[in-house]
Every structure is written in structure tokens, then in C-alpha cells.
C-alpha positions as CSV (number, residue, x, y, z in Angstrom):
1,M,91.5,117.2,76.0
2,T,91.8,113.4,74.6
3,E,93.7,114.9,71.9
4,E,96.9,115.1,74.2
5,F,97.3,111.6,74.2
6,N,98.0,111.7,70.6
7,F,100.6,114.3,71.2
8,E,104.0,113.2,69.3
9,S,107.2,115.2,70.0
10,V,108.5,114.9,66.5
11,Q,107.0,116.7,63.6
12,P,104.0,115.9,62.1
13,P,104.3,112.9,59.9
14,K,104.7,113.3,56.3
15,K,102.7,111.2,53.9
16,S,104.4,108.1,53.7
17,S,104.1,104.2,52.6
18,F,103.5,103.3,56.2
19,Q,100.6,105.3,56.9
20,E,97.1,104.5,56.8
21,T,95.4,105.8,53.5
22,K,91.8,105.2,52.4
23,G,90.4,104.4,48.9
24,Q,93.6,102.8,47.6
25,K,93.6,99.8,45.6
26,D,96.1,96.8,45.7
27,K,97.7,98.0,42.6
28,Q,99.0,100.9,44.1
29,V,103.1,101.8,43.6
30,L,105.1,101.5,46.5
31,P,108.0,104.0,46.8
32,S,111.3,103.1,46.3
33,S,112.4,102.9,49.9
34,L,111.2,103.6,53.3
35,A,113.5,106.4,54.2
36,S,110.5,108.8,54.2
37,L,109.2,107.2,57.2
38,E,109.3,109.9,59.9
39,L,109.8,106.9,62.9
40,L,112.7,105.4,60.9
41,S,113.9,108.7,60.8
42,I,114.2,108.9,64.5
43,Y,115.6,105.6,64.4
44,G,118.0,106.6,61.8
45,S,120.9,107.3,64.1
46,R,120.7,103.6,64.8
47,F,120.1,102.7,61.2
48,N,122.2,105.4,59.6
49,K,120.9,104.2,56.1
50,L,124.0,102.2,56.0
51,G,125.8,101.3,52.9
52,T,127.1,97.7,52.4
53,Q,130.3,98.5,53.6
54,N,129.2,100.4,56.9
55,I,126.8,97.7,57.4
56,R,129.7,95.0,58.0
57,R,131.7,97.4,59.6
58,S,128.8,98.2,62.2
59,V,128.7,94.3,62.8
60,E,132.5,94.3,63.4
61,T,132.9,97.4,65.6
62,C,129.5,98.9,67.1
63,F,127.7,95.5,68.2
64,S,130.8,93.7,69.1
65,P,131.9,90.0,68.8
66,Q,129.5,88.9,71.4
67,K,125.8,87.5,70.4
68,L,123.6,90.7,69.3
69,S,120.5,91.3,71.2
70,T,117.2,91.1,69.5
71,E,117.0,94.9,69.1
72,E,120.4,95.0,67.1
73,I,119.2,92.4,65.1
74,I,116.0,94.5,63.9
75,R,118.1,97.8,63.6
76,L,120.4,96.1,61.5
77,A,117.4,94.6,59.5
78,G,115.9,98.1,59.3
79,A,119.2,99.4,57.7
80,R,119.3,96.6,55.0
81,Y,115.8,97.1,54.2
82,L,115.9,101.0,53.6
83,Q,118.9,100.2,51.5
84,H,117.6,97.3,49.3
85,S,114.0,97.9,49.4
86,T,114.0,98.5,45.8
87,Q,115.0,94.9,45.2
88,W,111.3,93.9,46.6
89,H,109.8,94.1,43.2
90,H,106.1,95.0,42.9
91,D,105.6,91.7,40.5
92,I,107.2,89.4,42.8
93,C,106.5,89.2,46.2
94,I,109.3,87.1,47.8
95,P,112.7,87.5,46.4
96,V,114.7,84.0,46.1
97,H,117.6,85.9,48.3
98,P,116.4,88.7,49.3
99,Y,119.9,90.8,49.6
100,G,122.1,88.1,47.6
101,M,124.5,86.7,50.5
102,S,124.4,86.7,54.3
103,L,126.4,89.3,56.4
104,E,129.7,88.2,57.4
105,G,130.4,88.0,61.0
106,L,126.7,87.3,62.0
107,S,125.6,83.5,63.1
108,E,123.1,81.6,60.8
109,E,120.5,82.4,63.8
110,E,121.4,85.9,63.6
111,N,121.3,86.3,59.9
112,R,117.9,84.3,60.1
113,G,116.6,87.0,62.2
114,V,117.6,89.5,60.1
115,E,115.9,87.9,57.4
116,H,112.5,87.6,59.2
117,A,112.7,90.9,60.5
118,Q,113.3,92.3,56.7
119,F,110.0,90.4,55.7
120,L,107.9,91.8,58.6
121,L,109.0,95.2,57.4
122,A,108.3,94.7,53.9
123,A,104.8,93.0,54.9
124,A,103.9,95.8,57.0
125,E,104.6,98.5,54.5
126,R,102.4,96.7,52.0
127,V,99.5,96.4,54.6
128,G,99.9,100.3,55.4
129,C,99.4,100.8,51.3
130,Q,96.4,98.3,51.3
131,Q,98.3,96.0,49.5
132,F,96.9,93.2,51.4
133,E,97.0,90.4,49.2
134,R,100.8,90.8,48.8
135,A,101.3,91.4,52.2
136,S,99.5,88.1,53.1
137,M,101.9,86.4,50.8
138,L,104.9,87.6,53.2
139,L,103.1,86.9,56.2
140,S,102.4,83.3,55.1
141,H,106.2,83.0,54.4
142,L,106.8,84.3,57.9
143,L,104.6,82.1,59.6
144,W,106.0,79.1,58.0
145,N,109.4,79.5,58.7
146,S,108.8,81.1,62.5
147,S,107.1,79.9,65.8
148,G,105.3,81.5,68.6
149,G,106.8,78.8,70.7
150,G,110.5,77.9,69.7
151,G,113.1,79.6,67.7
152,S,115.1,82.7,68.8
153,P,113.5,85.7,69.9
154,V,113.6,87.5,66.5
155,Q,111.7,84.7,65.2
156,R,109.0,84.5,68.1
157,V,108.3,88.4,68.0
158,A,108.0,88.1,64.2
159,F,105.6,85.2,64.6
160,H,103.3,87.6,67.0
161,F,103.6,90.8,64.8
162,S,102.5,88.6,61.9
163,Q,99.5,87.4,63.3
164,A,98.6,90.7,64.3
165,L,99.3,91.9,60.6
166,L,96.9,89.2,59.6
167,E,94.2,90.1,61.7
168,R,94.3,93.5,60.7
169,I,94.2,92.5,57.3
170,K,91.0,90.5,57.8
171,R,89.2,93.2,59.5
172,K,90.2,95.7,56.8
173,T,89.1,93.2,54.0
174,R,85.8,91.6,55.8
175,G,84.7,94.9,57.9
176,K,85.3,95.8,61.3
177,V,84.4,93.4,64.1
178,T,81.2,94.6,65.7
179,L,82.1,95.0,69.6
180,N,79.8,94.3,72.1
181,K,79.0,97.4,74.9
182,C,80.7,95.5,77.5
183,K,84.5,95.6,75.9
184,K,87.1,93.0,77.1
185,N,90.6,94.2,77.8
186,E,92.1,90.5,77.1
187,E,95.5,91.6,77.7
188,R,94.0,92.2,81.5
189,E,92.2,89.1,81.6
190,M,95.5,87.0,80.5
191,I,97.6,88.9,83.5
192,E,94.7,88.0,86.0
193,K,94.7,84.4,85.1
194,L,98.6,84.4,85.9
195,I,98.2,85.8,88.9
196,L,96.0,83.3,89.8
197,D,98.5,80.6,89.4
198,T,100.5,81.6,92.1
199,N,103.5,79.7,91.5
200,M,103.7,80.7,87.8
201,A,103.4,84.4,89.1
202,I,106.1,84.1,91.5
203,T,108.5,82.5,89.6
204,C,108.0,85.1,86.6
205,H,108.2,88.0,89.2
206,N,111.5,86.6,90.4
207,K,112.9,86.1,87.1
208,I,112.1,89.6,85.6
209,P,113.9,92.7,86.8
210,F,111.5,95.3,85.8
211,N,108.5,95.1,88.4
212,Q,111.3,94.5,91.4
213,V,113.2,97.6,90.5
214,M,110.1,99.9,90.2
215,Q,108.4,98.2,93.5
216,F,111.5,98.7,95.9
217,A,112.1,102.5,94.3
218,G,108.3,103.0,94.9
219,V,108.0,102.0,98.5
220,Q,111.1,103.5,99.2
221,V,109.1,106.8,98.2
222,I,106.5,105.8,100.2
223,V,108.1,105.3,103.6
224,E,110.1,108.6,103.0
225,H,106.7,110.7,102.7
226,V,105.4,108.8,105.6
227,A,108.2,109.0,108.1
228,F,106.8,111.0,110.7
229,Q,103.1,109.4,110.4
230,T,102.0,106.5,112.9
231,R,98.7,105.8,111.0
232,I,99.2,105.1,106.8
233,H,96.8,104.3,104.4
234,L,98.0,102.6,101.1
235,I,95.4,102.9,98.3
236,N,96.4,100.1,95.6
237,L,94.7,100.8,92.6
238,D,95.9,97.3,91.0
239,I,97.1,95.2,93.8
240,G,97.7,92.0,92.1
241,F,99.5,89.4,94.1
242,G,100.3,92.4,96.8
243,V,104.1,92.1,96.3
244,E,104.4,95.7,96.7
245,C,102.5,95.9,99.9
246,T,104.5,93.2,101.7
247,A,108.0,95.2,101.0
248,L,106.1,98.5,102.5
249,M,105.0,96.4,105.5
250,Q,108.6,95.0,106.1
251,A,110.0,98.6,105.8
252,L,107.3,99.9,108.1
253,A,107.9,97.0,110.7
254,E,111.5,97.9,110.8
255,R,111.1,101.4,111.9
256,H,112.2,102.4,115.8
257,E,111.9,106.0,116.1
258,R,108.1,106.1,115.5
259,Q,106.5,102.5,115.8
260,V,103.1,102.4,113.1
261,E,99.9,102.4,114.8
262,L,97.9,101.3,112.0
263,L,98.7,100.3,108.5
264,K,95.6,100.2,106.2
265,I,95.4,99.0,102.7
266,T,92.7,99.3,100.4
267,A,92.5,97.6,97.0
268,I,90.2,98.3,94.1
269,G,88.4,95.7,92.5
270,L,87.0,95.7,89.0
271,Q,87.1,92.1,88.6
272,G,88.1,88.9,90.4
273,M,86.7,89.4,94.0
274,T,88.2,85.9,94.9
275,R,91.6,86.8,94.1
276,L,91.6,90.0,95.9
277,E,90.4,88.1,98.9
278,E,93.0,85.4,98.5
279,T,95.6,88.4,98.5
280,G,94.2,90.1,101.5
281,E,94.5,86.8,103.4
282,R,98.4,86.9,102.8
283,L,98.7,90.2,103.5
284,V,97.0,89.7,106.9
285,S,98.9,86.6,107.9
286,F,102.3,88.8,106.7
287,A,101.5,91.2,108.9
288,E,100.7,89.3,112.0
289,S,104.4,87.2,111.3
290,L,105.7,91.0,111.7
291,N,103.4,92.0,114.5
292,L,102.3,95.0,112.6
293,P,98.7,96.4,113.4
294,F,96.8,95.9,109.8
295,L,93.4,96.4,108.2
296,Y,92.6,95.4,104.7
297,K,89.8,96.8,102.8
298,I,88.3,96.0,99.3
299,V,86.5,98.4,97.4
300,F,84.9,96.6,94.4
301,V,83.2,98.3,91.7
302,R,81.8,97.6,88.2
303,S,83.4,100.4,86.6
304,I,86.1,103.4,87.2
305,T,83.1,105.8,87.3
306,E,81.7,104.4,90.2
307,I,84.7,104.8,92.7
308,K,83.7,107.7,95.4
309,A,86.2,109.4,97.7
310,E,83.9,108.2,100.5
311,Q,84.4,104.4,100.0
312,F,88.0,104.8,101.1
313,G,87.1,105.6,105.0
314,I,89.7,108.1,104.8
315,E,90.6,109.5,108.4
316,D,92.1,112.9,109.4
317,N,94.9,111.5,111.2
318,E,96.3,109.3,108.7
319,A,98.7,109.7,105.7
320,V,97.3,108.5,102.3
321,A,99.6,107.1,99.8
322,V,98.1,105.9,96.5
323,Y,99.8,103.1,94.4
324,C,99.0,103.0,90.9
325,P,100.4,100.6,88.4
326,Y,99.8,100.2,85.0
327,M,96.4,101.2,85.5
328,L,96.1,104.5,83.8
329,R,97.3,103.0,80.3
330,T,94.2,101.2,80.5
331,M,91.8,104.3,80.4
332,V,93.6,106.2,78.1
333,S,91.0,105.2,75.4
334,D,88.3,105.9,78.1
335,F,88.7,109.3,79.0
336,V,85.6,109.8,81.0
337,S,86.9,107.0,83.5
338,L,90.4,108.5,83.7
339,E,89.2,112.2,84.3
340,H,86.8,110.4,87.2
341,L,89.6,109.0,88.8
342,M,91.9,111.8,88.9
343,R,89.1,113.9,90.1
344,V,88.4,111.3,93.0
345,M,92.4,111.3,94.1
346,G,92.4,115.2,94.0
347,K,89.6,115.0,96.5
348,I,91.5,112.7,98.6
349,R,94.7,114.3,98.3
350,P,97.5,111.9,98.9
351,T,100.6,112.4,100.7
352,I,102.3,111.0,97.7
353,M,101.0,108.8,94.3
354,I,103.2,106.6,92.9
355,V,102.5,105.8,88.9
356,L,104.3,102.9,87.2
357,E,103.9,103.0,83.4
358,V,104.8,101.4,80.2
359,E,107.4,103.9,78.6
360,A,106.4,103.8,75.0
361,K,104.3,105.8,72.4
362,H,102.1,103.0,71.0
363,N,99.1,105.4,70.9
364,S,99.7,107.3,67.7
365,P,97.0,107.5,65.2
366,S,99.8,106.7,62.4
367,F,100.2,103.0,61.7
368,V,103.9,103.9,60.8
369,N,104.2,105.2,64.3
370,R,102.8,102.4,66.4
371,F,104.3,99.4,64.1
372,I,107.9,100.9,64.3
373,E,107.6,101.8,68.1
374,A,106.0,98.6,69.1
375,F,108.3,96.4,66.9
376,F,111.4,97.9,68.9
377,F,109.7,97.8,72.4
378,Y,108.4,94.1,72.0
379,A,111.4,92.8,70.6
380,A,113.6,94.2,73.7
381,Y,111.0,92.6,75.8
382,F,111.0,89.3,74.2
383,D,114.9,89.5,74.5
384,C,114.5,90.3,78.1
385,I,112.3,87.2,78.9
386,D,114.5,84.8,76.8
387,T,117.5,86.0,78.5
388,C,115.8,85.6,81.7
389,M,113.8,82.6,81.3
390,K,115.6,80.2,79.1
391,Q,115.0,77.4,81.5
392,D,111.5,78.1,82.4
393,Y,109.5,77.2,79.0
394,E,106.0,77.4,80.6
395,C,106.0,80.8,82.2
396,R,108.1,82.0,79.3
397,M,105.0,81.2,77.0
398,R,102.4,82.7,79.3
399,L,104.2,85.8,79.7
400,E,104.8,85.8,76.0
401,G,101.1,85.2,75.3
402,I,100.4,88.3,77.2
403,L,102.8,90.2,75.2
404,S,101.2,88.9,72.0
405,E,97.7,90.3,73.1
406,G,99.2,93.9,73.7
407,I,101.0,93.2,70.2
408,R,97.5,92.4,68.8
409,N,95.9,95.1,70.4
410,I,98.3,97.9,68.7
411,I,98.7,96.3,65.5
412,A,95.4,94.8,64.9
413,M,93.1,97.3,66.0
414,E,92.0,100.7,65.3
415,D,90.0,103.6,67.2
416,G,87.7,102.6,69.9
417,E,88.9,98.7,69.3
418,R,92.0,99.5,71.1
419,M,91.5,98.9,75.0
420,V,95.2,99.6,76.3
421,R,97.1,102.5,75.0
422,D,100.8,103.3,75.8
423,V,102.1,106.9,75.9
424,K,105.3,108.5,77.5
425,I,106.2,110.2,80.6
426,D,106.3,113.5,79.0
427,V,102.5,113.2,78.0
428,W,101.8,112.1,81.5
429,R,103.4,115.2,82.9
430,R,101.4,117.6,81.0
431,F,98.2,115.4,81.8
432,F,98.9,115.7,85.6
433,A,99.7,119.1,85.4
434,R,95.7,119.7,84.5
435,Y,94.8,118.1,87.8
436,R,97.5,120.7,89.8
437,M,99.7,117.6,90.8
438,V,103.5,118.3,90.7
439,E,106.5,115.6,90.3
440,T,108.7,115.1,93.3
441,T,112.3,113.9,92.6
442,F,113.3,110.2,93.5
443,S,115.7,110.5,96.6
444,D,119.4,109.2,96.0
445,S,118.1,106.4,98.5
446,S,115.4,105.4,96.4
447,F,117.8,105.4,93.1
448,Y,120.0,103.4,94.9
449,Q,117.5,100.8,96.1
450,A,116.5,100.5,92.3
451,N,119.9,99.9,91.0
452,L,120.8,97.4,94.1
453,V,117.8,95.6,92.8
454,T,119.1,95.1,89.4
455,K,122.5,93.5,90.8
456,K,120.3,90.2,92.2
457,F,119.5,89.2,88.9
458,E,121.9,87.1,86.8
459,C,121.0,89.4,83.6
460,G,121.0,92.4,85.8
461,N,123.9,94.1,83.8
462,F,121.4,94.5,80.9
463,C,118.7,96.3,83.1
464,T,119.7,99.8,83.9
465,V,117.8,102.8,85.8
466,E,118.5,106.2,84.9
467,R,117.0,109.6,85.9
468,N,114.4,111.5,83.6
469,G,114.0,114.9,85.0
470,K,112.5,113.9,88.4
471,C,111.2,110.1,87.6
472,L,113.2,107.1,86.8
473,I,113.2,105.2,83.5
474,I,114.0,101.5,83.3
475,R,115.8,100.3,80.2
476,W,116.5,96.7,78.7
477,K,119.7,96.9,76.7
478,G,119.3,100.6,76.0
479,T,115.4,100.3,75.0
480,T,113.4,102.3,77.4
481,I,110.8,99.5,78.8
482,H,109.1,101.2,82.1
483,S,109.1,104.7,84.0
484,I,108.1,105.3,87.5
485,S,106.9,108.7,88.8
486,A,105.7,110.2,92.0
487,W,103.1,112.9,92.6
488,K,101.6,115.3,94.7
489,F,98.5,117.5,94.7
490,L,99.3,121.3,95.2
């Protein structure tokens, strides 16, 4: 069943220079271009294998006179790399001037960004071909000319990808790192630390639009599905700071026709008991301020496989809703836990289950697919953070540190080492269907709420909400970032 998560909507990848190969020496000859790469073909509608004149025309017409986004710079770099890859000679690792002259119409910073992206593509291709020495030289050049703290978003994302590629080289040349039996999800641990820093967590929440957009849409769906219930039980699989819970409380407290007799919230805990207790204290205090009857409970377990339906204390007369934010992606590599969780949810049979996920394909066994998809995805995320948090250096650095760990997980790790795996909504739809789950359409009111939230932000015009079948997709400057979907059990 785990093969489902390796499903690719494109044709099976052809053998390419980017793809993982075994037993090849460093003297392998590189192909003349990356045009055969299947993911670059998908992005080809954006790259278009541009010629010299077309590249300049695309800058003048398609991209508009405004500052290019991080993704647009990478698209342009990809087009130029496809066109000029033969100029990266096999015996010379770093050309003095990769393509002769800078693009007219681009600023110095944008030209530098295009160059950084081109060097990164060249390094990744050589890593894929196991030409580790040449790749290391390119990456050293990149790291020397970029920084994780300063510079443009392109420079920063290139810096973190360069570090991940270097780690991949070390793992390939020095043997796999031995893992402890208790595998660590370092990305999750960094998020936990951010949540514990209350002021910084609130700042990040208030500045970045994605979470708020999805939380308000999700809460609206829950409210609609418990509209005629007076006893409501919310099971939160990853409660974090509990912001979505306060939004639900407020919505339920404002009901006039059928007042709430009791709202129960159960938080699942795998680590950080203190944080869960502090969240509970805040929620209890907030419920009292609303004069809302409220009960908070923690189900603390060492692993997902220990969760049992009986632990939730569900009563016959209460409507159960499940809120699942970014939890399932951490279990794709641990299918036993994922299957166990879904069977427990099936026994509970909630009125509605809200699922928030990263909308990206970062689970492909092909290195080329993972690298290209991750490069575009994280470039857009870095662009968002740079746009929304220019004046909040510490918060930006903390968030980019979390993203850097995600990049490391995708690029440097292989097989069982990769703790977090992102798949798109189409894969989740097929997976949920196995457990007799049906997708529920987001109402016009939920869609309106989501769009309304984006208007609160100064950068909200870059964040768009679209329908994808019955779910909602959140994009940043056109790049898909997150999905939110609603499910019922038959």
C-alpha cells in the first residue's frame, strides 16, 4: 500500500542525468543539456526552452517591469541553463562568465539571483551523476557568494540547498549515517521550539497568511457541520498554540439559536507535555472570558500506534470533529502508524475531519523530481517570508531555519532517513478512499472566509485561494503551497 505514496501523475521518468544512478564513476560524461529531465519538461511551459531573444522578451513582457519574484528568477535561470548547459565544460567546473553578459532589464540583484540558481542546477546535476568532486567545487563557490542570513531570497534558498547537497555528497562518499532506533524529526522539534517562544510564534502567525487562511476556512466548515449540535468534541491531532481552537470558541459562543452546552477539546501529544498544558490553560481562560462551557483533555502517547478510540471518552450525544494540521505528512514514511491512526478515526467516525497539508510532491524516489519540485516550492516560501517579514529579522531567520531542515530532509536524505514526505491532494484522495472516506465541498461561506483573511495582510494580494475539486488550494504568487480538505466516513 505504501507504493501509493510514490505515485507520480506524470509518465514514469526516463533515465536522465539528474536521476540517481549506481556504480558510476566521477568521470561519467554529462549530457549536453537538461532538456530530457521530466520535471523540467513539466515546468517547460514556464521555461519554454527559451532562446536568447525570447529570454529577453520574457523579461520585458511576461514578467512586467516590477521586481521579479524568487520563482520567476529560478524559472529564468532554468531556461538559460537548458539553453547554455553545453558551456559548462566537463574539464572546467566554473566558467569565468557563465553566459557572457547579464540580461538586459534585470537589476544587479536579479542577475546575481539567476547566476546563483544556474550554479545550483549545475551542482545538482553533477550530484545526480555522482560527480561529487565537481559538484563540491560548484557548491563551494555558491556558499562563498551566498548567505543563509543576508542577501536576496534566491541567495538564501540557494545557500540552504547548497548545504543540503554537500551533506548528500558526504553521505554518499563516506557511507550512510547510522540512525538510532528512535528516529528524530528535527523539523518538528524546531517547530516545537518556535511554539514555546510565545511572542515569536504570535509574530510569525500574524505575519504569514497561510495558516490563518486555512484555519478560518477549516473552522467555518466545522461550525457548519455542528450547527444543530449542543455538545461538541474537537479532537486536535497537533494543537500547537491552539489558535484555531480560539476561533472555534468564538464562533460557537456567538451562536444564539442553539447555545452550546459543552465544548470539549482533546489534544493528542507525542512530546512536549508542558506545552500542551500551557495551551490548555490559555484555552480554559479564553473560554471563561466567553462564558462558554469548556473541557480540555490531553491524550499523551509515546507513538501514534498507542492511540485508542476509547482514550477520547466520546459520548453518544456529542458531535465529533477532527482537526489534522500537517500531521499526516510525518507518517508517510511510517505506514504502520498512519494506517493505525486512520483505523482509529474510522472507529470514532467524526462528523467532519479537516486535513491541512503541504501541497507538493516531495516523496518521489527520483532525485530529479524531488530536487526540482523542492527548489520551486521552497523558493516561493522564502519569497513569502521575505515579503511579509522584512522588518522581523529574528522571526524570519527562525522560520527559514525550519524550512532549511525541510530542504535537508528532501535533498540530503534517502529512504528511511527521510522522516517527512509531502504528497499532493490527489494522492491523499486515493488514500482516504481506502478507508471509506468521502470528500466534502467547502461552502461558499468557507471560501469567502478564506479569501477575506488574505485581505488582512499587506502582502495578501500575492496569496490566493482557489478551489481544486472539493478542497481549497493556497498559492503564493501562483506557486501551490498548501491544501485544506474536509472528509466524512461512510
